[in-house]
NUFI-47138 format. One record per residue: residue number from 1; x, y, z of N, C-alpha, C, O in turn. Coordinates in Angstrom, 1 decimal, always signed. Layout:
residues N
NODE num     nu     nv     nw    cau    cav    caw     cu     cv     cw     ou     ov     ow
NODE NUM      X      Y      Z      X      Y      Z      X      Y      Z      X      Y      Z
...
This chain:
residues 114
NODE num     nu     nv     nw    cau    cav    caw     cu     cv     cw     ou     ov     ow
NODE   1   +0.9   -1.2   +0.0   +0.1   +0.1   -0.1   +1.0   +1.2   +0.1   +1.9   +1.2   +0.9
NODE   2   +0.7   +2.5   -1.0   +1.2   +3.4   -1.1   +0.6   +4.8   -0.5   -0.2   +5.5   -1.2
NODE   3   +1.0   +5.0   +0.7   +0.2   +6.2   +1.2   +1.1   +7.3   +1.5   +2.2   +7.2   +1.9
NODE   4   +0.5   +8.4   +1.5   +0.9   +9.9   +2.1   +0.4  +10.7   +2.8   -0.8  +10.5   +2.8
NODE   5   +0.6  +11.5   +3.4   -0.2  +12.4   +4.2   -0.9  +13.4   +3.5   -0.2  +14.3   +2.9
NODE   6   -2.5  +13.3   +3.6   -3.0  +14.2   +2.8   -3.6  +15.5   +3.4   -3.5  +16.6   +2.8
NODE   7   -4.3  +15.5   +4.6   -4.9  +16.4   +5.4   -4.5  +16.3   +6.9   -4.4  +15.2   +7.4
NODE   8   -4.3  +17.2   +7.5   -4.3  +17.2   +9.1   -5.3  +18.0   +9.6   -5.3  +19.2   +9.4
NODE   9   -6.2  +17.4  +10.3   -7.4  +18.3  +11.1   -7.0  +18.6  +12.4   -6.4  +17.8  +13.1
NODE  10   -7.4  +19.7  +12.8   -7.1  +20.2  +14.2   -8.5  +20.5  +14.5   -9.1  +21.3  +13.8
NODE  11   -9.2  +19.9  +15.6  -10.4  +20.4  +16.0  -10.4  +21.6  +17.1   -9.6  +21.4  +18.0
NODE  12  -10.9  +22.6  +17.0  -10.6  +24.1  +17.6  -12.0  +24.6  +18.0  -13.0  +24.7  +17.3
NODE  13  -11.9  +24.9  +19.5  -13.0  +25.4  +20.0  -13.4  +26.7  +19.5  -14.5  +27.0  +19.4
NODE  14  -12.3  +27.6  +19.1  -12.7  +29.0  +18.8  -12.2  +29.1  +17.6  -11.1  +29.7  +17.7
NODE  15  -12.6  +28.8  +16.5  -11.9  +29.0  +15.1  -11.5  +30.3  +14.8  -10.4  +30.3  +14.1
NODE  16  -12.2  +31.6  +15.0  -11.8  +32.9  +14.5  -10.5  +33.1  +15.5   -9.6  +33.8  +15.0
NODE  17  -10.4  +32.8  +16.5   -9.1  +33.1  +17.5   -8.1  +32.3  +16.8   -7.0  +32.8  +16.6
NODE  18   -8.4  +31.0  +16.6   -7.3  +30.1  +15.8   -7.0  +30.8  +14.6   -5.8  +30.9  +14.3
NODE  19   -7.9  +31.3  +13.7   -7.6  +31.8  +12.5   -6.6  +33.1  +12.6   -5.5  +33.0  +12.0
NODE  20   -6.9  +34.1  +13.2   -5.7  +34.9  +13.5   -4.6  +34.5  +14.1   -3.6  +35.1  +13.8
NODE  21   -4.4  +33.3  +15.0   -3.1  +32.8  +15.5   -2.4  +32.5  +14.1   -1.5  +33.1  +13.7
NODE  22   -2.9  +31.5  +13.4   -2.3  +30.8  +12.3   -1.9  +31.6  +11.0   -1.0  +31.2  +10.2
NODE  23   -2.7  +32.8  +11.0   -2.3  +33.8   +9.9   -1.4  +34.9  +10.5   -0.3  +35.1   +9.9
NODE  24   -1.8  +35.6  +11.5   -0.9  +36.5  +12.3   +0.2  +36.1  +12.9   +1.1  +36.9  +12.8
NODE  25   +0.4  +35.0  +13.6   +1.4  +34.7  +14.1   +2.3  +33.7  +13.4   +3.5  +34.0  +13.3
NODE  26   +1.8  +32.6  +12.8   +2.4  +31.5  +12.4   +2.6  +32.1  +10.7   +3.2  +31.3   +9.9
NODE  27   +2.2  +33.0  +10.3   +2.1  +33.3   +9.0   +1.4  +32.5   +7.8   +1.8  +32.7   +6.6
NODE  28   +0.4  +31.8   +8.1   +0.0  +30.6   +7.2   -1.2  +31.2   +6.4   -2.0  +32.0   +6.9
NODE  29   -1.3  +30.9   +5.2   -2.7  +31.8   +4.4   -3.7  +30.7   +4.2   -3.4  +29.6   +4.0
NODE  30   -4.9  +31.2   +4.4   -6.2  +30.4   +4.2   -6.3  +30.2   +2.7   -6.4  +31.1   +1.9
NODE  31   -6.4  +28.9   +2.4   -6.4  +28.6   +0.9   -8.0  +28.4   +0.6   -8.4  +28.8   -0.5
NODE  32   -8.8  +27.9   +1.5  -10.4  +27.6   +1.3  -11.2  +27.8   +2.5  -10.8  +27.4   +3.6
NODE  33  -12.2  +28.4   +2.3  -12.9  +28.4   +3.6  -14.3  +27.3   +3.3  -14.7  +27.3   +2.1
NODE  34  -14.7  +26.7   +3.8  -15.8  +25.6   +3.7  -17.2  +25.9   +4.6  -17.2  +26.3   +5.7
NODE  35  -18.1  +25.7   +4.1  -19.3  +25.8   +5.1  -19.0  +24.8   +6.5  -18.5  +23.7   +6.5
NODE  36  -19.5  +25.5   +7.4  -19.6  +25.0   +8.9  -18.4  +25.3   +9.7  -18.0  +24.6  +10.6
NODE  37  -17.7  +26.6   +9.2  -16.6  +27.2   +9.7  -15.4  +26.6   +9.7  -14.7  +26.6  +10.6
NODE  38  -15.1  +26.0   +8.5  -13.9  +25.0   +8.5  -12.9  +25.8   +7.4  -13.4  +26.1   +6.4
NODE  39  -11.5  +25.9   +7.9  -10.6  +26.6   +7.3   -9.8  +25.7   +6.7   -9.7  +24.6   +7.4
NODE  40   -9.1  +25.7   +5.6   -8.1  +25.2   +5.1   -7.0  +25.8   +4.9   -7.3  +26.9   +4.4
NODE  41   -5.6  +25.6   +5.0   -4.4  +25.9   +4.7   -3.9  +25.4   +3.7   -4.5  +24.3   +3.5
NODE  42   -3.0  +25.7   +2.7   -2.1  +25.2   +1.8   -1.1  +25.0   +2.5   -0.8  +26.0   +3.2
NODE  43   -0.3  +23.8   +2.5   +1.1  +23.4   +3.0   +1.8  +22.8   +1.7   +1.2  +22.2   +0.8
NODE  44   +3.2  +23.0   +1.6   +4.0  +22.6   +1.0   +4.2  +21.1   +0.8   +4.3  +20.5   +1.9
NODE  45   +4.3  +20.4   -0.4   +4.6  +19.0   -0.4   +3.0  +18.4   -0.7   +2.8  +17.2   -0.8
NODE  46   +2.0  +19.2   -0.9   +0.6  +18.8   -1.3   -0.2  +18.5   +0.1   -1.4  +18.3   -0.1
NODE  47   +0.1  +18.3   +1.2   -0.6  +18.0   +2.3   -1.1  +19.1   +2.7   -0.4  +20.1   +2.6
NODE  48   -2.5  +19.2   +3.3   -3.1  +20.5   +3.8   -3.2  +20.5   +5.4   -2.8  +19.5   +6.0
NODE  49   -3.7  +21.4   +5.9   -3.8  +21.5   +7.4   -5.3  +22.2   +7.6   -5.4  +23.2   +7.0
NODE  50   -6.3  +21.7   +8.2   -7.5  +22.1   +8.2   -8.0  +22.6   +9.7   -7.4  +22.1  +10.6
NODE  51   -8.7  +23.4   +9.9   -9.1  +23.5  +11.3  -10.8  +23.6  +11.1  -11.4  +24.2  +10.3
NODE  52  -11.3  +22.6  +12.1  -12.8  +22.5  +12.1  -13.5  +22.7  +13.7  -12.9  +22.3  +14.7
NODE  53  -14.4  +23.3  +13.8  -14.9  +23.3  +15.2  -14.7  +22.2  +15.7  -14.6  +21.2  +15.0
NODE  54  -14.5  +22.1  +17.3  -14.5  +20.9  +18.0  -14.3  +21.3  +19.3  -13.9  +22.4  +19.6
NODE  55  -14.6  +20.3  +20.4  -14.1  +20.6  +21.7  -13.1  +20.9  +22.2  -12.2  +20.1  +21.8
NODE  56  -12.7  +21.8  +23.1  -11.5  +22.0  +23.7  -11.0  +20.5  +24.4  -11.7  +19.8  +25.0
NODE  57   -9.6  +20.1  +24.2   -9.0  +19.1  +25.1   -9.4  +17.8  +24.4   -8.8  +16.8  +24.6
NODE  58  -10.4  +17.8  +23.7  -11.0  +16.3  +23.1   -9.6  +15.7  +22.2   -9.4  +14.5  +22.3
NODE  59   -8.8  +16.4  +21.5   -7.9  +15.7  +20.7   -6.8  +16.9  +20.8   -7.0  +18.1  +21.0
NODE  60   -5.5  +16.1  +20.6   -4.2  +16.8  +20.5   -3.5  +16.5  +19.6   -3.6  +15.4  +19.0
NODE  61   -2.5  +17.3  +19.2   -1.7  +16.9  +18.2   -0.1  +17.4  +18.2   +0.0  +18.3  +19.0
NODE  62   +0.6  +17.0  +17.8   +2.1  +17.3  +17.8   +2.6  +17.3  +16.2   +3.0  +16.3  +15.6
NODE  63   +2.5  +18.5  +15.7   +3.0  +18.3  +14.0   +4.2  +18.9  +13.9   +4.4  +19.9  +14.6
NODE  64   +5.0  +18.3  +13.0   +6.5  +18.5  +12.7   +6.1  +19.1  +11.1   +5.2  +18.8  +10.4
NODE  65   +7.1  +20.3  +11.0   +7.0  +20.9   +9.8   +8.3  +21.4   +9.3   +8.9  +22.3   +9.9
NODE  66   +8.7  +21.1   +8.3  +10.1  +21.7   +7.7  +10.0  +23.2   +7.4   +9.1  +23.7   +6.9
NODE  67  +11.0  +23.7   +7.9  +11.1  +25.2   +7.4  +12.8  +25.3   +7.1  +13.6  +24.9   +7.9
NODE  68  +13.0  +25.6   +6.2  +14.6  +25.6   +5.5  +15.4  +26.7   +6.5  +16.5  +26.6   +7.1
NODE  69  +14.6  +27.8   +6.5  +15.1  +29.0   +7.3  +14.7  +28.9   +8.9  +14.2  +29.8   +9.4
NODE  70  +14.9  +28.0   +9.4  +14.2  +27.7  +10.9  +14.8  +28.9  +11.6  +13.9  +29.6  +12.3
NODE  71  +16.0  +29.4  +11.6  +16.7  +30.4  +12.4  +15.8  +31.7  +12.4  +15.3  +32.3  +13.4
NODE  72  +15.7  +32.1  +11.2  +14.8  +33.4  +11.0  +13.3  +33.1  +11.1  +12.6  +34.0  +11.4
NODE  73  +12.8  +32.0  +11.0  +11.4  +31.9  +11.4  +11.0  +32.0  +13.0  +10.0  +32.3  +13.6
NODE  74  +12.2  +31.4  +13.5  +12.0  +31.2  +15.1  +12.2  +32.8  +15.6  +11.6  +33.1  +16.6
NODE  75  +13.1  +33.7  +14.8  +13.0  +35.1  +15.3  +11.6  +35.7  +15.0  +11.1  +36.2  +15.9
NODE  76  +11.1  +35.6  +13.8   +9.9  +35.8  +13.5   +8.5  +35.5  +14.5   +7.6  +36.3  +14.7
NODE  77   +8.6  +34.3  +15.0   +7.6  +33.7  +15.5   +7.8  +34.6  +17.1   +6.9  +35.2  +17.7
NODE  78   +8.8  +34.4  +17.5   +9.2  +35.2  +18.8   +8.9  +36.6  +18.8   +8.4  +37.1  +19.9
NODE  79   +9.1  +37.3  +18.0   +8.8  +38.7  +18.0   +7.3  +39.1  +18.0   +6.8  +40.0  +18.7
NODE  80   +6.4  +38.0  +17.2   +5.1  +37.9  +16.9   +4.4  +37.3  +18.5   +3.2  +37.4  +18.7
NODE  81   +5.1  +36.8  +19.3   +4.4  +36.4  +20.7   +4.0  +35.1  +20.5   +2.9  +34.9  +21.1
NODE  82   +4.6  +34.2  +19.9   +4.1  +32.7  +19.8   +4.7  +32.4  +21.2   +5.6  +33.1  +21.6
NODE  83   +4.0  +31.3  +21.9   +4.3  +30.7  +22.9   +5.4  +29.6  +22.4   +5.0  +28.5  +21.9
NODE  84   +6.7  +29.9  +22.5   +7.6  +28.9  +22.3   +7.9  +28.2  +23.5   +8.4  +28.7  +24.5
NODE  85   +7.7  +26.5  +23.4   +8.0  +25.7  +24.5   +9.1  +24.8  +24.4   +9.5  +24.0  +25.3
NODE  86   +9.7  +25.1  +23.3  +11.1  +24.4  +23.1  +11.9  +25.2  +22.6  +11.5  +25.5  +21.5
NODE  87  +13.1  +25.8  +22.9  +13.9  +26.7  +22.6  +14.5  +26.4  +21.1  +14.1  +25.3  +20.6
NODE  88  +15.2  +27.1  +20.5  +15.8  +26.7  +19.0  +16.9  +26.1  +19.4  +17.6  +26.7  +20.3
NODE  89  +17.4  +24.9  +19.0  +18.5  +24.0  +19.2  +18.7  +23.1  +18.0  +17.8  +23.0  +17.1
NODE  90  +19.6  +22.6  +18.1  +20.2  +21.5  +17.4  +19.8  +20.1  +18.1  +20.3  +19.6  +19.1
NODE  91  +18.7  +19.5  +17.4  +18.2  +18.2  +18.0  +18.5  +17.0  +17.2  +19.5  +17.2  +16.4
NODE  92  +18.0  +15.9  +17.2  +18.0  +14.7  +16.5  +17.8  +14.7  +15.1  +18.4  +14.1  +14.2
NODE  93  +16.7  +15.7  +15.0  +16.1  +15.7  +13.6  +16.5  +17.0  +12.8  +15.9  +17.4  +11.7
NODE  94  +17.6  +17.6  +13.4  +18.2  +19.0  +12.6  +17.9  +20.2  +13.7  +17.5  +19.9  +14.8
NODE  95  +18.2  +21.2  +13.3  +17.7  +22.5  +13.9  +16.4  +22.8  +14.0  +15.6  +22.9  +13.0
NODE  96  +15.9  +22.8  +15.3  +14.5  +23.0  +15.4  +13.9  +23.8  +16.7  +14.7  +24.1  +17.6
NODE  97  +12.5  +24.2  +16.6  +12.1  +24.6  +18.0  +10.6  +24.4  +17.9  +10.1  +24.2  +16.8
NODE  98   +9.8  +24.4  +18.9   +8.7  +24.0  +19.1   +7.6  +25.3  +19.7   +7.9  +26.1  +20.6
NODE  99   +6.5  +25.4  +19.0   +5.6  +26.4  +19.8   +4.4  +25.7  +20.3   +4.2  +24.5  +20.0
NODE 100   +3.5  +26.4  +21.1   +2.3  +25.7  +21.5   +1.0  +26.6  +21.2   +1.0  +27.7  +21.7
NODE 101   +0.0  +26.2  +20.4   -1.0  +26.9  +20.0   -1.8  +27.4  +21.1   -1.6  +26.8  +22.2
NODE 102   -2.7  +28.5  +20.9   -3.8  +28.8  +22.0   -4.5  +27.4  +22.3   -5.0  +27.3  +23.4
NODE 103   -4.6  +26.7  +21.6   -5.7  +25.7  +21.7   -4.9  +24.2  +22.2   -5.5  +23.1  +22.2
NODE 104   -3.7  +24.5  +22.5   -2.8  +23.4  +23.0   -2.2  +22.4  +21.9   -1.7  +21.3  +22.2
NODE 105   -2.2  +22.7  +20.7   -1.7  +21.9  +19.6   +0.0  +22.1  +19.7   +0.2  +23.3  +19.8
NODE 106   +1.0  +21.4  +19.7   +2.3  +21.5  +19.5   +2.7  +21.7  +18.1   +2.2  +20.8  +17.3
NODE 107   +3.3  +22.5  +17.6   +3.9  +22.6  +16.2   +5.2  +22.7  +16.5   +5.6  +23.5  +17.3
NODE 108   +6.1  +21.8  +15.7   +7.6  +21.6  +15.7   +8.2  +22.3  +14.6   +7.6  +22.0  +13.6
NODE 109   +9.0  +23.2  +14.3   +9.5  +23.4  +13.0  +11.1  +23.1  +13.1  +11.8  +23.4  +14.0
NODE 110  +11.4  +22.5  +12.1  +12.8  +21.9  +11.9  +13.2  +22.1  +10.4  +12.5  +22.2   +9.4
NODE 111  +14.6  +22.2  +10.4  +15.1  +22.2   +9.1  +15.1  +20.8   +8.3  +15.2  +21.0   +7.1
NODE 112  +15.0  +19.6   +8.8  +14.7  +18.5   +8.4  +15.9  +17.6   +8.0  +15.9  +16.6   +7.3
NODE 113  +16.8  +18.1   +8.5  +18.2  +17.2   +8.2  +18.3  +16.0   +9.4  +17.8  +16.2  +10.5
NODE 114  +18.8  +15.1   +9.3  +18.9  +14.1  +10.4  +20.3  +14.1  +11.1  +20.6  +13.4  +12.1
């Protein structure tokens, strides 16, 4: 079976607050808006990220995203007020750092080299 990541869905209790965080802090762009207050963000490599209304604390996620210029992205997110929970460091999967979204989802940004 040949599979690949298609869509990551985060269930969010306050969609508009999350929209502001993902666009203003993380710099993501909304690709589509669907009925039911569902937002879809385009991502490199063909995978998509979607935000859907959902209960707080029901689901959690730890997403890893490759960012070639991870140092400058870290500086940008820190100055934008992101909650950086793991500092910029050289880790087992390359240069990396992690943020926690207002809804408790952890995003780890890394260069991608092993």
